[in-house]
C-alpha positions as CSV (number, residue, x, y, z in Angstrom):
1,M,9.4,-19.6,-8.7
2,L,12.4,-19.1,-6.1
3,L,10.8,-16.0,-4.7
4,Q,7.3,-17.3,-4.0
5,D,5.9,-15.5,-1.1
6,Q,8.7,-13.5,-0.2
7,V,8.1,-9.9,0.8
8,A,9.9,-7.1,-0.9
9,I,10.0,-3.4,-1.1
10,V,10.6,-1.4,-4.1
11,T,11.3,2.3,-3.8
12,G,10.5,4.6,-6.6
13,A,8.1,1.8,-8.2
14,G,5.5,4.3,-9.4
15,S,7.3,4.4,-13.1
16,G,10.2,3.6,-15.1
17,I,12.9,1.0,-13.7
18,G,11.2,0.7,-10.5
19,R,7.9,-0.1,-11.8
20,A,9.5,-2.9,-14.0
21,I,11.2,-4.2,-11.0
22,A,8.2,-4.4,-9.0
23,M,6.1,-6.0,-11.6
24,R,8.8,-8.6,-12.2
25,L,9.3,-9.5,-8.4
26,A,5.3,-9.8,-8.3
27,E,5.4,-12.1,-11.3
28,E,8.0,-14.4,-9.5
29,G,5.7,-14.7,-6.6
30,C,6.6,-11.9,-4.3
31,L,4.3,-9.7,-1.9
32,V,5.3,-6.3,-3.1
33,G,5.2,-3.0,-1.2
34,I,5.6,0.0,-3.4
35,F,7.2,3.1,-1.5
36,D,6.8,6.3,-3.8
37,L,6.5,9.7,-3.3
38,N,4.2,9.6,-6.4
39,A,1.1,8.3,-4.8
40,A,-0.6,7.8,-8.0
41,G,2.1,6.2,-10.0
42,G,2.5,3.9,-7.0
43,A,-1.3,3.1,-7.1
44,D,-1.1,2.3,-10.8
45,T,1.9,-0.1,-10.2
46,R,-0.3,-1.7,-7.6
47,D,-3.2,-2.2,-9.7
48,A,-1.1,-3.4,-12.8
49,I,0.2,-6.1,-10.2
50,A,-3.3,-7.0,-9.2
51,T,-4.3,-7.3,-12.6
52,A,-1.8,-9.6,-13.5
53,G,-2.8,-11.6,-10.6
54,G,0.2,-10.6,-8.3
55,R,0.0,-9.0,-4.7
56,A,0.9,-5.6,-3.7
57,W,0.4,-2.5,-1.6
58,S,1.4,1.1,-2.3
59,Y,2.3,3.7,0.0
60,R,3.1,7.6,-0.6
61,V,6.5,7.7,1.2
62,D,9.2,10.6,1.0
63,I,12.2,8.3,1.6
64,S,14.2,11.5,2.8
65,Q,12.0,11.5,5.7
66,A,12.7,8.4,8.2
67,S,9.2,9.0,10.1
68,E,7.3,8.4,6.6
69,I,9.4,5.0,5.9
70,A,8.7,3.9,9.5
71,D,4.8,4.5,9.1
72,A,4.6,2.8,5.7
73,L,6.9,-0.2,6.6
74,A,4.6,-0.6,9.8
75,Q,1.6,-0.8,7.8
76,F,3.0,-3.0,4.9
77,T,4.6,-5.4,7.3
78,A,1.2,-5.8,9.2
79,A,-0.4,-6.9,6.0
80,A,2.5,-8.9,4.1
81,G,4.8,-10.1,6.9
82,P,8.7,-9.2,7.5
83,V,10.7,-8.0,4.7
84,D,12.9,-10.3,2.7
85,V,13.9,-8.2,-0.2
86,L,14.7,-4.5,-0.4
87,V,15.3,-2.7,-3.5
88,N,16.5,1.0,-3.2
89,N,15.6,2.2,-6.6
90,A,14.1,5.8,-5.9
91,G,16.1,8.6,-7.2
92,W,16.0,12.0,-8.7
93,D,18.3,14.6,-10.3
94,R,18.3,17.9,-12.1
95,A,21.0,18.2,-14.8
96,M,23.5,21.2,-14.9
97,P,27.2,22.0,-14.5
98,F,28.3,22.0,-11.0
99,L,29.4,25.5,-10.9
100,K,26.0,26.6,-11.8
101,T,24.3,24.7,-8.8
102,D,23.5,26.0,-5.4
103,F,23.4,24.5,-1.9
104,A,19.6,24.0,-1.8
105,L,19.9,21.7,-4.8
106,W,22.8,19.7,-3.4
107,Q,20.6,19.3,-0.3
108,R,17.6,17.8,-2.3
109,I,19.7,15.6,-4.4
110,V,21.4,14.2,-1.4
111,A,18.4,13.9,0.7
112,I,16.7,11.7,-1.9
113,N,19.7,9.8,-3.6
114,L,21.9,9.3,-0.4
115,Y,19.9,9.7,2.7
116,G,16.8,8.1,1.3
117,P,18.6,4.8,1.0
118,L,20.4,5.0,4.1
119,H,17.0,5.6,6.0
120,M,15.7,2.3,4.1
121,H,18.7,0.1,5.2
122,H,18.3,1.6,8.9
123,A,14.7,0.8,9.0
124,I,14.9,-2.9,7.5
125,L,18.4,-4.3,8.1
126,P,17.6,-4.6,11.9
127,G,14.6,-7.3,10.9
128,M,16.7,-9.0,8.5
129,A,19.5,-9.4,11.1
130,E,17.2,-10.6,13.8
131,R,15.9,-13.3,11.3
132,K,19.4,-14.1,9.8
133,R,18.3,-13.6,6.2
134,G,17.7,-10.9,3.8
135,K,18.6,-9.6,0.2
136,V,19.2,-6.0,-0.7
137,I,19.6,-4.5,-4.2
138,N,20.6,-1.0,-4.4
139,V,19.9,0.7,-7.9
140,A,23.3,2.9,-8.1
141,S,24.2,4.4,-11.4
142,D,27.2,4.1,-13.8
143,A,27.6,7.8,-13.0
144,G,28.9,6.7,-9.5
145,R,31.5,4.5,-11.1
146,V,32.9,6.8,-14.0
147,G,31.3,10.2,-13.5
148,S,28.7,12.1,-15.7
149,S,28.9,15.7,-17.0
150,G,26.3,17.7,-15.4
151,E,25.4,15.2,-12.6
152,A,28.3,15.8,-10.3
153,V,26.3,15.7,-6.9
154,Y,24.1,13.0,-8.2
155,A,27.3,10.9,-9.3
156,A,28.7,11.8,-5.5
157,C,25.5,10.2,-4.0
158,K,25.6,7.2,-6.2
159,G,29.4,6.4,-5.6
160,G,28.5,6.7,-2.0
161,I,25.9,4.2,-2.5
162,I,28.2,2.1,-4.0
163,A,30.6,2.2,-1.2
164,F,28.1,1.8,1.3
165,T,26.7,-1.6,-0.3
166,K,30.2,-2.9,0.0
167,T,30.7,-1.7,3.7
168,M,27.2,-3.1,4.5
169,A,27.8,-6.3,2.7
170,R,30.8,-6.8,5.0
171,E,28.8,-5.8,8.2
172,M,26.2,-7.9,7.4
173,A,27.8,-11.1,6.0
174,R,27.5,-13.3,9.1
175,S,24.0,-12.3,9.5
176,N,23.4,-14.1,6.1
177,I,22.6,-11.0,4.2
178,Q,23.7,-10.2,0.8
179,L,23.8,-6.8,-0.4
180,N,24.6,-5.7,-4.1
181,A,24.7,-2.8,-6.4
182,L,23.1,-2.4,-9.7
183,C,24.3,0.1,-11.9
184,P,22.1,1.3,-14.8
185,G,23.7,3.1,-17.9
186,P,21.6,5.5,-19.9
187,T,17.8,4.5,-19.8
188,D,14.6,5.5,-21.3
189,T,12.8,6.9,-18.3
190,P,11.1,10.0,-16.8
191,L,14.4,10.7,-15.0
192,L,16.5,10.8,-18.4
193,A,13.6,12.8,-20.2
194,D,14.1,15.5,-17.4
195,F,17.8,15.4,-17.6
196,A,17.9,15.6,-21.5
197,G,15.2,18.5,-21.6
198,E,12.8,19.1,-24.3
199,G,13.6,20.2,-28.0
200,E,16.6,19.7,-30.3
201,S,19.4,19.7,-27.6
202,G,17.6,16.8,-26.0
203,R,17.4,14.9,-29.2
204,K,20.7,15.6,-29.7
205,L,21.9,14.3,-26.3
206,V,19.9,11.0,-26.8
207,A,21.4,10.5,-30.2
208,A,24.8,10.9,-28.9
209,L,24.2,8.5,-25.9
210,E,23.0,6.0,-28.7
211,A,25.9,6.4,-30.7
212,A,28.2,5.8,-27.6
213,I,26.7,2.5,-26.4
214,P,28.1,-0.5,-28.3
215,M,24.4,-1.9,-28.5
216,R,23.4,1.4,-30.1
217,R,20.2,2.0,-27.8
218,L,19.4,3.2,-24.6
219,G,18.5,1.0,-21.8
220,K,14.8,0.1,-21.1
221,P,13.4,-0.5,-17.9
222,D,12.6,-4.1,-18.6
223,D,16.6,-4.5,-19.1
224,Y,17.1,-4.7,-15.3
225,P,14.2,-6.7,-13.4
226,G,15.6,-10.2,-14.4
227,L,19.2,-9.4,-12.4
228,V,17.1,-7.9,-9.6
229,A,15.2,-11.3,-9.3
230,F,18.3,-13.2,-9.7
231,L,20.2,-11.2,-6.8
232,A,17.0,-11.4,-4.6
233,S,16.6,-15.1,-5.0
234,S,18.7,-17.9,-3.2
235,D,20.8,-18.5,-6.5
236,S,22.7,-15.4,-5.5
237,D,23.4,-16.7,-1.9
238,Y,27.1,-16.5,-2.4
239,I,27.3,-13.3,-4.3
240,T,27.7,-10.1,-2.0
241,G,29.3,-6.6,-2.2
242,Q,29.4,-6.6,-5.9
243,V,28.7,-3.8,-8.6
244,I,27.3,-4.8,-11.8
245,S,26.7,-2.5,-14.6
246,V,23.8,-3.0,-17.1
247,S,24.6,-0.5,-19.6
248,G,24.6,-2.1,-23.2
249,G,28.5,-2.0,-23.0
250,L,28.8,1.6,-22.5
251,T,31.3,0.9,-19.3
252,M,33.2,-2.1,-18.9
253,A,35.2,-3.3,-15.9
254,G,36.9,-6.3,-14.5
């Protein structure tokens, strides 16, 4: 268990990919802090970790608000210790053609998907730099690499996170901090359900995605935690600034 007693924060761990990541990190021995706007979902993840024999704390946090991050971070580190691993997973989107969107929607998407992770880095990287160690895994999206119809602003944010990850990997390399980006493909999560919508149109969209993916299925939340655990461990100490797609072969680059 290479992550035994490591202190990790996972944002958006109240459901979906974030919950699966938090559960896996706890299984690997991490003390896990769950930062999620959905307090009930975060508490459910915390309780599931405890039931499985792990250790976790949950906090209701709006990551678009730096003050809320600071408050939760102070509480968590007082209980668990300094943060060794940060997983920026929280995200939100509303699907529609860009020309039908408005500034209010842009603001919300950018606040959660771009400013939120920036706030988390700004709060946690100074401590990692002082201790000369740390791992950051940013859950971006293949939408930020290849685009995605109906997700223009979301894709712009995720593309920004990819570029930010590479830049911070350069800036933090001499502080022995490794940052990498994980790009999921279409995944069976509440976010996708919201994106696809209900009814026949939603079913057709899911069917089209499944047909386009070489493995002929959507991703599942459990498809990602293994890679996160690897990137959080000492086995990845010489890997930084990388962008890794996990998409069943939908996108391939290299």
